[in-house]
C-alpha positions in Angstrom: 27.4 -8.8 28.1 25.5 -6.2 29.0 24.2 -3.9 25.8 21.9 -1.9 27.7 18.9 -3.0 26.0 16.4 -4.0 28.9 13.0 -3.2 27.7 13.6 -2.6 24.6 11.3 -4.0 22.0 12.5 -6.2 18.7 10.9 -7.8 15.7 13.4 -10.4 14.0 12.4 -12.3 10.9 13.7 -16.0 10.4 14.1 -16.2 14.1 13.2 -20.1 14.3 16.8 -21.3 13.6 20.7 -20.4 12.6 21.4 -16.7 13.1 18.1 -15.4 13.5 17.5 -17.9 16.7 20.8 -17.0 18.1 19.9 -13.4 17.7 16.8 -13.6 19.5 18.1 -15.9 22.4 21.1 -13.3 22.6 18.4 -10.1 22.6 16.2 -12.0 25.4 19.2 -12.7 27.5 19.6 -8.9 27.0 16.2 -8.3 28.6 14.7 -7.4 25.2 11.1 -8.3 24.4 11.1 -10.0 21.3 8.5 -10.7 18.5 9.7 -13.5 16.3 8.0 -13.4 12.7 9.0 -16.8 11.2 7.3 -19.4 9.4 7.2 -21.6 12.7 5.2 -19.4 14.4 2.7 -18.6 11.5 4.6 -15.9 9.7 5.4 -17.0 6.0 6.7 -13.5 4.8 7.0 -15.5 1.2 3.4 -14.8 1.4 0.5 -12.1 0.9 -1.1 -14.0 4.0 1.9 -13.8 6.1 2.8 -10.4 5.3 -0.6 -8.9 6.2 -0.6 -10.6 9.0 2.4 -9.1 10.2 1.6 -5.9 9.0 -1.4 -5.8 11.3 0.3 -7.0 14.2 3.3 -4.3 13.8 0.8 -1.6 13.0 -0.3 -1.7 16.7 3.2 -2.3 17.8 6.4 -0.2 19.0 9.6 -1.5 18.3 13.1 -0.1 18.8 14.8 -2.8 17.1 14.1 -4.3 13.4 16.2 -7.4 12.3 15.2 -8.8 9.2 17.1 -12.1 8.9 14.3 -13.7 6.4 15.8 -15.2 2.9 14.4 -15.9 -0.2 12.8 -12.6 -1.1 13.0 -13.3 -4.6 9.9 -15.3 -4.1 8.6 -12.9 -2.3 4.7 -12.6 -3.5 4.0 -9.2 -2.2 6.2 -6.3 -3.9 5.4 -3.9 -1.0 7.0 -6.2 1.5 9.7 -3.8 2.7 7.2 -1.3 3.8 5.5 -3.5 6.1 8.7 -3.7 8.3 
């Protein structure tokens, strides 16, 4: 399938398994540069440290696509999480 996404940049949270991984792999097959913000890659977005780490990277990273697939936001320790993405 060609979705005309080649050269685009995407950020996906929770992309280490399940639906997130399937989305990541599909986008990569389309030629999208994908940043995987998941716990297995050192981004535990349920903690302030993980959110700040992601925020630092995202502040200098242009992105065309954002897929927020992280679960358990009720446990998030940083209320302003939604402003990071």
